[in-house]
Rosetta silent file (secondary structure, phi, psi, omega in degrees, C-alpha in Angstrom):
SEQUENCE: MSVTVSYDAEGKTAHFAVVDTGEGIAPQIVDKVFDQFFQGDSSSTRRHGGSGLGLAISKQLVGMMGGKIGVVSEPGVGSTFQFSVDAPVAPLPVITQSEPRTAPVEGLRILIAEDNPAMQQILSALLEAGGHQLKIVADGRDAVAMAASDTFDVILMGVMMPVMDGPTATQRIRELGGRAGGVPIIALTANALVGDRDRYLEVGMTDYLAKPIDVAASFQVLGRIVPRA
SCORE:     score description
SCORE:     0.000 S_00000001
   1 L     0.000  142.003  177.226   21.378  -21.828   15.252 S_00000001
   2 E  -143.125  156.236  179.911   20.714  -22.512   11.594 S_00000001
   3 E  -126.799  130.526  176.482   17.670  -23.062    9.404 S_00000001
   4 E  -123.254  145.745  179.851   17.569  -25.294    6.339 S_00000001
   5 E  -131.479  134.968  176.469   14.781  -25.681    3.802 S_00000001
   6 E  -137.390  161.404 -177.987   14.432  -28.374    1.159 S_00000001
   7 E  -132.542  129.027  177.369   11.756  -29.355   -1.298 S_00000001
   8 E   -96.228   99.905 -175.687   10.674  -32.820   -2.402 S_00000001
   9 L   -65.358  -35.972 -178.826    9.369  -32.257   -5.931 S_00000001
  10 L   -68.907  -43.866  179.487    8.075  -35.815   -6.284 S_00000001
  11 L   -88.334   -5.125 -179.538    6.190  -35.751   -2.999 S_00000001
  12 L    51.790   51.349 -176.975    5.412  -32.028   -3.349 S_00000001
  13 E  -131.685  137.201  175.943    6.459  -31.453    0.249 S_00000001
  14 E   -99.647  134.615 -178.247    8.529  -28.706    1.831 S_00000001
  15 E  -116.769  132.716 -179.994   10.851  -29.691    4.682 S_00000001
  16 E  -123.936  140.785  178.047   12.164  -27.290    7.309 S_00000001
  17 E  -138.219  128.628  176.530   14.800  -27.925    9.960 S_00000001
  18 E  -112.983  114.923 -177.373   15.897  -25.616   12.766 S_00000001
  19 E  -100.948  120.175 -179.844   19.169  -26.710   14.342 S_00000001
  20 E  -113.903  115.803 -178.800   19.831  -25.394   17.839 S_00000001
  21 L   -91.013   40.414 -179.305   23.302  -26.102   19.235 S_00000001
  22 L   -87.399 -142.648 -173.726   22.209  -25.338   22.778 S_00000001
  23 L   -76.642  -18.707 -175.894   21.917  -27.552   25.820 S_00000001
  24 L    81.393  176.644 -176.934   19.700  -30.162   24.214 S_00000001
  25 L  -124.285  134.822 -179.488   16.707  -31.894   25.769 S_00000001
  26 L   -64.036  142.810 -177.043   16.797  -34.815   28.184 S_00000001
  27 L   -56.650  -34.643 -175.744   15.376  -38.073   26.722 S_00000001
  28 L   -72.022  -13.268 -179.471   12.737  -38.420   29.450 S_00000001
  29 L  -120.382   -1.555 -174.458   11.071  -35.102   28.500 S_00000001
  30 H   -61.954  -29.730 -179.463   11.692  -34.828   24.759 S_00000001
  31 H   -77.287   -7.151 -175.978    8.223  -36.225   23.989 S_00000001
  32 H  -105.840   -4.630 -171.331    6.552  -33.522   26.098 S_00000001
  33 L   -65.683  -18.116  179.782    8.108  -30.357   24.659 S_00000001
  34 L   -93.708    3.488  176.803    5.131  -29.753   22.364 S_00000001
  35 L   -78.513  147.494  179.390    2.641  -29.823   25.247 S_00000001
  36 L   -64.447  136.656  175.342    1.110  -26.522   26.309 S_00000001
  37 L    65.474   13.602  177.362    2.841  -24.775   29.221 S_00000001
  38 L   -82.760  135.173  176.981    5.525  -27.453   29.445 S_00000001
  39 L  -128.989  131.091 -179.996    8.966  -26.186   30.466 S_00000001
  40 L   -62.742  -31.941  177.731   12.074  -28.310   30.534 S_00000001
  41 L  -126.887  104.786 -176.713   13.300  -26.376   33.553 S_00000001
  42 L   -99.710    9.794 -179.065   10.465  -25.202   35.790 S_00000001
  43 L   -72.382  160.087 -179.639   12.630  -24.124   38.714 S_00000001
  44 L   -72.193  -11.207 -178.907   12.574  -20.547   39.967 S_00000001
  45 L  -107.390   16.613 -177.330   16.249  -20.209   39.058 S_00000001
  46 L   -62.164  148.729 -175.362   15.947  -21.309   35.432 S_00000001
  47 L   -87.138  -15.927 -176.591   18.138  -19.376   33.026 S_00000001
  48 L  -118.870  136.317 -179.449   15.682  -19.192   30.159 S_00000001
  49 L   -85.326 -167.175  179.790   12.277  -17.501   30.173 S_00000001
  50 L   116.705  155.034 -177.454    9.120  -18.374   28.304 S_00000001
  51 L  -100.104   -5.128 -177.325    5.656  -19.663   29.112 S_00000001
  52 L    82.191   25.245 -179.499    5.959  -23.044   27.408 S_00000001
  53 L  -110.558  -18.902 -174.007    3.578  -22.112   24.580 S_00000001
  54 H   -57.446  -50.545 -179.197    5.914  -21.514   21.647 S_00000001
  55 H   -70.800  -33.620  178.112    6.339  -25.121   20.559 S_00000001
  56 H   -64.444  -41.021  177.516    2.714  -25.935   21.296 S_00000001
  57 H   -66.766  -40.751  178.151    1.599  -23.112   18.992 S_00000001
  58 H   -59.317  -41.765  179.609    4.084  -24.243   16.347 S_00000001
  59 H   -63.673  -40.948  179.729    2.593  -27.731   16.478 S_00000001
  60 H   -65.077  -41.783 -179.018   -0.927  -26.340   16.079 S_00000001
  61 H   -65.247  -45.085  179.004    0.075  -24.193   13.106 S_00000001
  62 H   -63.417  -39.958  178.017    1.849  -27.036   11.344 S_00000001
  63 H   -62.690  -37.630  178.553   -1.138  -29.289   12.038 S_00000001
  64 H   -64.918  -26.725  178.129   -3.497  -26.727   10.520 S_00000001
  65 L   -90.853    6.288  178.352   -1.417  -26.890    7.341 S_00000001
  66 L    77.700   19.760 -177.442   -1.667  -30.674    7.326 S_00000001
  67 L  -105.281 -175.245  179.887    1.968  -31.156    8.291 S_00000001
  68 E  -130.463  146.907 -179.623    3.966  -32.922   10.956 S_00000001
  69 E  -131.998  148.319  179.733    6.506  -31.586   13.430 S_00000001
  70 E  -160.569  176.591 -178.667    9.067  -33.329   15.589 S_00000001
  71 E  -143.472  141.920  172.008   12.383  -32.976   17.382 S_00000001
  72 E  -121.345  125.725 -173.444   15.609  -34.939   17.652 S_00000001
  73 E  -140.766  150.199  175.810   17.790  -33.926   20.588 S_00000001
  74 E  -135.708  119.682 -179.357   20.945  -34.940   22.414 S_00000001
  75 L   -54.798  134.772  179.713   21.800  -33.408   25.804 S_00000001
  76 L    81.949   -9.891 -179.093   24.917  -31.261   25.636 S_00000001
  77 L  -112.335  -46.155 -179.629   24.920  -31.279   21.838 S_00000001
  78 E   140.439 -174.057 -176.579   21.693  -29.589   20.742 S_00000001
  79 E  -135.234  150.885  173.765   18.332  -30.149   19.127 S_00000001
  80 E  -125.164  113.648  177.567   16.945  -30.278   15.617 S_00000001
  81 E   -95.387  129.076 -176.001   13.292  -29.310   15.218 S_00000001
  82 E  -129.204  142.479  170.697   11.823  -30.480   11.923 S_00000001
  83 E  -147.952  153.847 -179.128    8.501  -30.070   10.228 S_00000001
  84 E  -132.274  142.050  178.105    7.108  -30.841    6.785 S_00000001
  85 E  -137.376  151.205  175.663    4.064  -29.450    4.999 S_00000001
  86 E   -65.987  133.516 -178.485    2.395  -30.151    1.680 S_00000001
  87 L  -143.767   71.057  179.017    3.513  -27.579   -0.874 S_00000001
  88 L   -63.210  146.581 -179.617    2.160  -28.358   -4.351 S_00000001
  89 L   -72.334  127.958  179.179    3.620  -26.254   -7.126 S_00000001
  90 L   -72.566  142.877  177.982    1.235  -23.513   -8.192 S_00000001
  91 L   -66.388  147.327  178.699    0.400  -23.400  -11.895 S_00000001
  92 L   -64.610  139.743  179.169    2.071  -20.645  -13.865 S_00000001
  93 L   -65.507  145.932  177.352   -0.207  -17.642  -14.387 S_00000001
  94 L   -86.152  121.168 -178.001   -1.734  -17.255  -17.807 S_00000001
  95 L   -96.241  119.078  178.820   -0.555  -14.007  -19.350 S_00000001
  96 L  -106.567  155.183  179.682   -3.064  -12.443  -21.687 S_00000001
  97 L   -74.182  118.983  179.459   -2.521   -9.548  -24.024 S_00000001
  98 L   -86.850  164.685  177.646   -3.887   -6.441  -22.387 S_00000001
  99 L   -65.824  140.010 -178.878   -5.279   -3.469  -24.203 S_00000001
 100 L   -62.138  138.388  179.576   -2.559   -1.041  -25.265 S_00000001
 101 L   -81.366  140.561  176.927   -2.148    1.848  -22.880 S_00000001
 102 L   -77.281  147.898 -179.161   -2.588    5.329  -24.223 S_00000001
 103 L   -68.612  143.523 -179.996    0.372    7.630  -23.913 S_00000001
 104 L   -66.081  147.106  177.396    0.130   10.135  -21.061 S_00000001
 105 L   -67.004  148.269 -177.716   -0.802   13.681  -21.954 S_00000001
 106 L  -133.577  160.092  172.246    2.128   16.089  -22.016 S_00000001
 107 L    66.537   31.251  178.476    2.768   19.804  -22.045 S_00000001
 108 L   -82.010  151.051  169.059   -0.365   20.909  -20.189 S_00000001
 109 E   -94.562  115.895 -172.288   -0.759   24.267  -18.504 S_00000001
 110 E  -121.609  130.736  172.232   -1.924   23.345  -15.009 S_00000001
 111 E   -99.523  126.677  177.917   -3.117   25.543  -12.164 S_00000001
 112 E  -109.229  121.624  175.451   -2.631   24.018   -8.725 S_00000001
 113 E  -111.728  100.607 -174.011   -4.713   25.435   -5.874 S_00000001
 114 L  -154.480  127.957 -176.170   -3.360   23.823   -2.704 S_00000001
 115 L   -90.053  -11.616 -178.838   -2.429   25.372    0.643 S_00000001
 116 L   -85.300  116.314 -177.109   -0.238   22.531    1.918 S_00000001
 117 H   -58.844  -39.101 -179.759    3.431   23.267    1.036 S_00000001
 118 H   -64.053  -42.240  178.740    4.394   19.587    1.100 S_00000001
 119 H   -67.354  -34.837  175.201    1.589   18.683   -1.298 S_00000001
 120 H   -59.041  -44.207 -179.303    2.615   21.576   -3.543 S_00000001
 121 H   -66.643  -40.310 -179.963    6.127   20.143   -3.767 S_00000001
 122 H   -63.203  -47.069 -179.718    4.855   16.621   -4.456 S_00000001
 123 H   -65.167  -38.846  178.790    2.577   17.790   -7.243 S_00000001
 124 H   -61.592  -48.119 -179.525    5.283   20.016   -8.708 S_00000001
 125 H   -62.385  -41.544 -177.936    7.812   17.185   -8.843 S_00000001
 126 H   -66.360  -47.300 -171.961    5.250   14.791  -10.301 S_00000001
 127 H   -82.712  -35.246  177.557    3.840   17.086  -12.970 S_00000001
 128 H   -66.115  -32.539  176.303    6.999   18.917  -14.016 S_00000001
 129 L   -65.813  -23.663  177.891    8.584   15.514  -14.642 S_00000001
 130 L   -90.079    8.145  176.218    5.707   14.899  -17.059 S_00000001
 131 L    81.651   19.873 -178.948    6.556   18.031  -19.019 S_00000001
 132 L   -95.104  152.935  176.547    3.716   20.194  -17.705 S_00000001
 133 E   -99.287  133.297 -171.114    3.806   23.933  -16.961 S_00000001
 134 E  -121.486  147.341  164.578    2.531   24.891  -13.524 S_00000001
 135 E  -126.567  138.033 -175.839    1.119   27.836  -11.641 S_00000001
 136 E  -126.440  130.227  173.019    0.547   27.418   -7.902 S_00000001
 137 E  -127.347  162.828 -172.006   -1.735   29.354   -5.555 S_00000001
 138 L  -108.412    1.690  177.289   -2.558   28.685   -1.915 S_00000001
 139 L  -154.173  166.908 -175.286   -6.290   29.461   -1.679 S_00000001
 140 H   -66.539  -34.701 -179.087   -9.493   29.407   -3.656 S_00000001
 141 H   -62.882  -44.211  177.782   -9.781   33.169   -4.117 S_00000001
 142 H   -66.599  -31.555  177.651   -6.407   33.328   -5.862 S_00000001
 143 H   -64.483  -40.711  178.304   -7.407   30.313   -7.942 S_00000001
 144 H   -64.224  -44.412 -179.759  -10.473   32.188   -9.235 S_00000001
 145 H   -63.294  -41.697 -179.797   -8.392   35.271  -10.030 S_00000001
 146 H   -67.533  -39.638  179.234   -5.746   33.205  -11.828 S_00000001
 147 H   -65.441  -31.914 -178.760   -8.362   31.297  -13.835 S_00000001
 148 H   -77.310  -26.111 -173.836   -9.935   34.583  -14.922 S_00000001
 149 H  -104.335  -10.538 -176.897   -6.652   36.172  -16.031 S_00000001
 150 L  -137.499  172.285 -178.099   -4.815   33.245  -17.603 S_00000001
 151 L  -114.517  130.135 -179.008   -5.554   30.150  -19.674 S_00000001
 152 L  -131.284  153.283  175.429   -5.173   26.623  -18.296 S_00000001
 153 L   -85.352  -26.230 -178.910   -5.831   23.133  -19.574 S_00000001
 154 E  -162.658  151.994  175.676   -6.789   21.837  -16.123 S_00000001
 155 E  -121.163  128.974  171.861   -7.014   22.980  -12.496 S_00000001
 156 E   -97.879  113.311 -168.543   -6.070   20.783   -9.554 S_00000001
 157 E  -113.394  116.416  171.844   -8.212   22.171   -6.737 S_00000001
 158 E   -64.155  151.100 -177.900   -7.714   21.508   -3.048 S_00000001
 159 L   -90.320  -52.174 -179.774  -10.991   21.133   -1.155 S_00000001
 160 L   -96.302  105.795  179.999  -10.130   22.499    2.310 S_00000001
 161 L  -139.068  155.380  177.345   -8.289   25.810    1.863 S_00000001
 162 L   -72.634  166.892  177.093   -8.162   29.154    3.692 S_00000001
 163 L    69.342  -59.721  177.275   -9.900   32.329    2.440 S_00000001
 164 L  -148.965  128.121 -177.390  -12.077   30.349   -0.012 S_00000001
 165 L   -77.702  170.554 -175.793  -12.509   26.577   -0.151 S_00000001
 166 H   -62.991  -46.802  178.735  -12.291   24.469   -3.298 S_00000001
 167 H   -59.402  -41.059  178.952  -16.016   23.873   -3.918 S_00000001
 168 H   -66.041  -43.581  178.927  -16.779   27.594   -3.614 S_00000001
 169 H   -61.510  -37.259  178.641  -13.867   28.501   -5.885 S_00000001
 170 H   -63.115  -43.235  178.259  -15.098   25.977   -8.428 S_00000001
 171 H   -62.335  -39.596  179.349  -18.545   27.581   -8.497 S_00000001
 172 H   -66.066  -38.153  179.201  -16.967   31.029   -9.002 S_00000001
 173 H   -67.964  -41.317  178.860  -14.868   29.725  -11.882 S_00000001
 174 H   -61.952  -31.689  179.595  -17.873   28.136  -13.544 S_00000001
 175 L   -71.716  -14.015  178.694  -19.633   31.507  -13.347 S_00000001
 176 L   -66.885  -29.616 -178.845  -16.850   33.056  -15.453 S_00000001
 177 L    72.634  178.394  177.615  -18.275   31.371  -18.536 S_00000001
 178 H    61.989 -156.648 -178.825  -16.415   30.818  -21.796 S_00000001
 179 H   -66.120  -37.907 -179.536  -13.213   28.817  -21.910 S_00000001
 180 H   -61.783  -41.175 -177.528  -12.167   29.958  -18.433 S_00000001
 181 H   -76.719  -16.889 -178.009  -15.411   28.729  -16.930 S_00000001
 182 L  -100.622    5.760 -178.212  -15.287   25.412  -18.728 S_00000001
 183 L   -61.117  137.138  175.831  -11.778   24.363  -17.690 S_00000001
 184 L   -61.499  135.904  179.999  -11.646   20.825  -16.206 S_00000001
 185 E  -124.721  123.299 -179.024  -11.274   20.990  -12.409 S_00000001
 186 E  -108.376  123.049  178.398   -9.971   18.018  -10.434 S_00000001
 187 E   -73.970  137.632  172.974  -10.586   17.937   -6.689 S_00000001
 188 E  -109.022  110.610 -171.239   -7.630   17.038   -4.469 S_00000001
 189 E  -149.975  150.166  171.911   -9.088   15.514   -1.347 S_00000001
 190 L   -85.925  -10.662  178.596   -8.628   13.007    1.441 S_00000001
 191 L   -92.902   92.632 -173.575  -12.422   12.513    1.374 S_00000001
 192 L  -109.704   23.407  178.442  -12.732    9.895   -1.360 S_00000001
 193 L   -76.293  160.776 -177.076  -16.061    8.318   -0.420 S_00000001
 194 H   -58.119  -42.940 -179.969  -18.804    7.955   -3.005 S_00000001
 195 H   -62.572  -37.287  178.311  -20.938   10.627   -1.352 S_00000001
 196 H   -66.173  -41.783 -179.966  -18.047   13.091   -1.329 S_00000001
 197 H   -60.660  -43.478  179.664  -17.388   12.507   -5.031 S_00000001
 198 H   -61.660  -38.465 -179.572  -21.028   13.220   -5.863 S_00000001
 199 H   -66.010  -39.780  179.101  -20.898   16.446   -3.878 S_00000001
 200 H   -66.620  -38.958  179.435  -17.823   17.654   -5.748 S_00000001
 201 H   -67.231  -33.789 -179.138  -19.426   16.868   -9.100 S_00000001
 202 H   -65.680  -32.598 -179.312  -22.564   18.759   -8.104 S_00000001
 203 L   -86.311    0.655  174.555  -20.631   21.992   -7.532 S_00000001
 204 L   112.460    0.099  176.986  -19.013   21.741  -10.959 S_00000001
 205 L   -72.662  151.313 -174.780  -15.830   19.726  -10.445 S_00000001
 206 L   -89.148  -37.702 -177.250  -14.946   17.350  -13.240 S_00000001
 207 E  -162.724 -175.714  178.544  -13.231   14.557  -11.314 S_00000001
 208 E  -148.732  155.104  173.761  -11.203   13.987   -8.178 S_00000001
 209 E  -122.693  133.175 -179.776   -7.923   12.537   -6.937 S_00000001
 210 E   -85.049  140.680  172.661   -7.627   11.046   -3.478 S_00000001
 211 L   -88.995  143.133   -2.343   -4.775   12.015   -1.171 S_00000001
 212 L   -68.043  148.540 -173.379   -2.132   10.702   -0.844 S_00000001
 213 L   -69.169  130.432  174.950   -1.691   11.164   -4.559 S_00000001
 214 L   -96.107  127.276 -174.579   -1.187    8.008   -6.604 S_00000001
 215 H   -60.015  -50.950 -177.773    1.083    8.630   -9.586 S_00000001
 216 H   -61.368  -43.001 -179.010   -0.661    6.231  -11.964 S_00000001
 217 H   -63.420  -38.114 -178.203   -4.118    7.438  -10.955 S_00000001
 218 H   -63.899  -42.748  179.998   -3.188   11.082  -11.487 S_00000001
 219 H   -72.121  -30.970  176.476   -2.056   10.500  -15.070 S_00000001
 220 H   -64.292  -42.927  179.897   -5.109    8.337  -15.751 S_00000001
 221 H   -65.230  -44.990  178.806   -7.405   11.145  -14.637 S_00000001
 222 H   -60.081  -43.908  179.550   -5.537   13.729  -16.699 S_00000001
 223 H   -66.053  -26.641 -177.953   -5.675   11.506  -19.763 S_00000001
 224 H   -80.373  -36.286 -171.404   -9.376   10.925  -19.247 S_00000001
 225 H  -105.855  -15.277 -178.565  -10.606   14.480  -18.857 S_00000001
 226 L   -97.711  118.943 -179.808   -8.159   16.592  -20.865 S_00000001
 227 L   -61.209  141.202  176.291   -8.885   16.542  -24.633 S_00000001
 228 L   -88.151  148.278  179.653   -5.930   15.553  -26.782 S_00000001
 229 L   -71.680    0.000    0.000   -4.822   17.778  -29.595 S_00000001
């Protein structure tokens, strides 16, 4: 079996041909092969299965595209099924000058509060490749303690964590006051609905990233909320 495709640029038509070197179709039934439920061999001992719908569906699909389908067959030699559809050339897209992208922030001190080991590894690989320094804890209580004892440019805070969840930890950090209490906190969550985002902002989070983490989105958020030097 082979498939060939050609294009008529003047007529803006695509032509397809499927050549089957099988048994071929007898002349007395070749005009019926596109009928629903028609089978060239309907005996109980036929060697080939099928319900007789494949060609009928193909004809309907080609017809829906405004094309034509047909077959040329010779018993013992094979069959060639052909169809053509209108295929006008699409206009080339117009490329406009986009606004220049700002360079991604680099060299941040980032605290990651996330209890999932796999997510810890993903974030580590992503952020260390961007030149950032990381500290990682596995629950909200440790995140509060780390924020109180060290200085960070941003905290990536998991929402569902053991010991203390992300929203509670965020409230505790905000209560620290000063620079520690004002650090930007980004929620890491699979709950990315509008209502969830509002709830995170109400407890003091600055922004959020939806899981699974999108690389471009993560750097966009960092660039948006972390002041540049």
